[in-house]
N, C-alpha and C positions, 0 to 999 in steps of 0.2 A: 106600540101599546102592549105587545105581547110580553116584553120584558116587565112591564108594570104590573100585569096581571099575574106574572109568576111571582114577582115580589110580594104583591098583596096575598097571594095564596098561601105563600110560605109564612108570612107575618100573622095571618088569621087563621091557621090551620087549627082545627079540623074542618073548618068551614069552607064551603065551595064558593070561589068568587067568580063572578061573571061580569064583564065590563061590555056595555051595550055599545051599539054604534054611536058615532058622534052626532050630536044635535046641531042645529043652525049656527050656533055659537061656539061649537067645539065642545059642548059640555057632554058628559057621558054619565049614564046610568049605571050605578055599581049595585049588584045584588049579591048578598050573602044568604046561603042556603046552609042549614045543618046537615050532618051526614045522612039523615034520612031523606033529604032532599026538599024539605019544607023551607019556604022562604022565611028568613028571620029579619033581615034589614034590607031596605031599598033607599039609596041616597043618590042625589045628583051632585057631580063634581065638575068643576071647571076644568079645561085643559091645562090651565096653569097650575092647578092644584095637583093635578096627577103628573105633570111634566117636571117639576120642580123638587129637588130631593128634600128640601126643609119642609116644603108644604105637604110632601107625600107622607112624611113623618107625622105631621099633624092630622092627616087624613087617617092614617093608622091609629093613632092615638084615639081620635074620635070614634072610629068604629070599634076600638076595643071597649071604650066607655059604652057606647051604645049596645054592644053585646052584653055587658055586665048588667045593664038594666033590663034587656030583653030577657036574659037568663033569671032574673030575680036576685041576682047576686049585690046588686046596689040599688038604692032607691034615687029617683031623680032629685028629691029634697036633698039628699045627702051631698050630692054633686053641687047643688046651689049653696048649701051651707059652707062646703069647702072653699068654693070660690070667693064667697063673701069673706070668709076668714082671711084668705090670702091678700084680697083686695084691702081689708081693714088694716092688716100688718104693713102692707106697702104705704098706705096713707099715713099710718102712725109713725113709720120710720122717716118719711119725707117731711113730716110736720114739726117745725121747731118748737122747742120748749116755751112756753109763755110764763 
């Protein structure tokens, strides 16, 4: 778990990353603190999310998004709108012309 903590710390710098002890099902509490030491984000991730490279990339992407929301750099409604546009585009591409 120490390697994962180092990877998360590098990816989420300048935030301090702390991975808590494993829960009953192997889940872990990940806490991000700003450089002043104030807690910014707390999320629980399963052991599989932290153990698999592809899923760990998704964890980092999600934490980056959450940091942007917490810092006020992006509004949650913007994220929802972007998801809606991408889903609509995928639906339109898969739908045959009538």
